[in-house]
N, C-alpha and C positions, 0 to 999 in steps of 0.2 A: 469613519469620515464624519465630520461635523456638518450639520445642515445649518441654514440661516436661522431657523427657529430654535437653535440650541440643542436639538435632539441629535442623537447619533444614528447613523445609517449603517446597517450590517447587511452584508451580502453573503449568500451561500450559493454554491454551484451544485446543481442537481446532476446525477449521473446521466449519461446519454440515453439510457434505456427509458427515461421519462420524457413525456411530452407535456405541453401545457394542460392537456386534458387528463393525463394520468398522474401528474405530480400530486403529492399529498396536499390536501386543502388545509390552510391555516385555521386554528381554532381561536385566533385573536383577530378581530376586525381591523386592527391597525397594521397587520402584516399583509403585504401585497406580494403577489407573484407576478413578475414581469419577465418577458422574454427579451434577452439582450442579444443583439446580432454578434456574430463572430467577429473578433478583432485581434489584430496582432499587437503585441506589447513588447517593448524592451524593458528589462527590469535590472535593478541593482539590489542585491540581497545584503542585509547587514543584521547584526545581532545587537542586543542591548536595548536601551530606552529609545523612545521616539520623540525626543524633545525637538523643538523647532530648529535649533542650530544644527543638530545632526541631520535631520531630514532635509534642511536646505542644502547642506554640504553634499549629501548623497544625491539629491536632485540635480545639483550642478554637475557632479561627476558624470551622471547618466546623460545629461544634456550634451556635455562635452564629447562623450563617447559616441553618441548618436550623430553629432555633427561631423566627427571624424570619419564616420561610415556613410555620410551623405544620406542619412535617413531623415524623412520629413515628419515631425510630430503632427498628429491630428487631434490631439486632446491635451487637457491639462494633466499634470502629474497627479497620481493617486497613491495614497499610502495604504499598504496592506499589512495588517498585523495578524499573526496566526496563532498566538498563544494566549492562554488565560492571564489575567493581570498579575497573578501571584507567581508566575514562572520566574525562575532565576534569570536575571538580565542576560548573562552570557549564553543561556540556552534559548533565548527568544529568537524567533525568525521574523524578520520584517522585510518589506520590499517597497521600493518606490517604483512605480510602473508608469510608463508613458506610451500611449497608443501611437502607432505610426502607420504610414501608408506603405504598403508593400508594392514594390515595382517589379 
């Protein structure tokens, strides 16, 4: 995810056995550990590159599906990339995620 200052934001999820008190402490002062509340997401998975045209297309597909299921988005779309940059495109796993309100 690109931030306004041009830096990239990377997120990691810690296993449930950790708490804010017991999670490993970063050795870089620019790394922050923050607790994120539980959230439900709908996702669409795709492989290949994550160019803006492809991400926009997948985002619209996901929005259309959510609308057909009468799900109310509660956040902006997020792009998740799971592989290293040198992974072969057809092996890459990517997702567009949109948080929604559970009824």
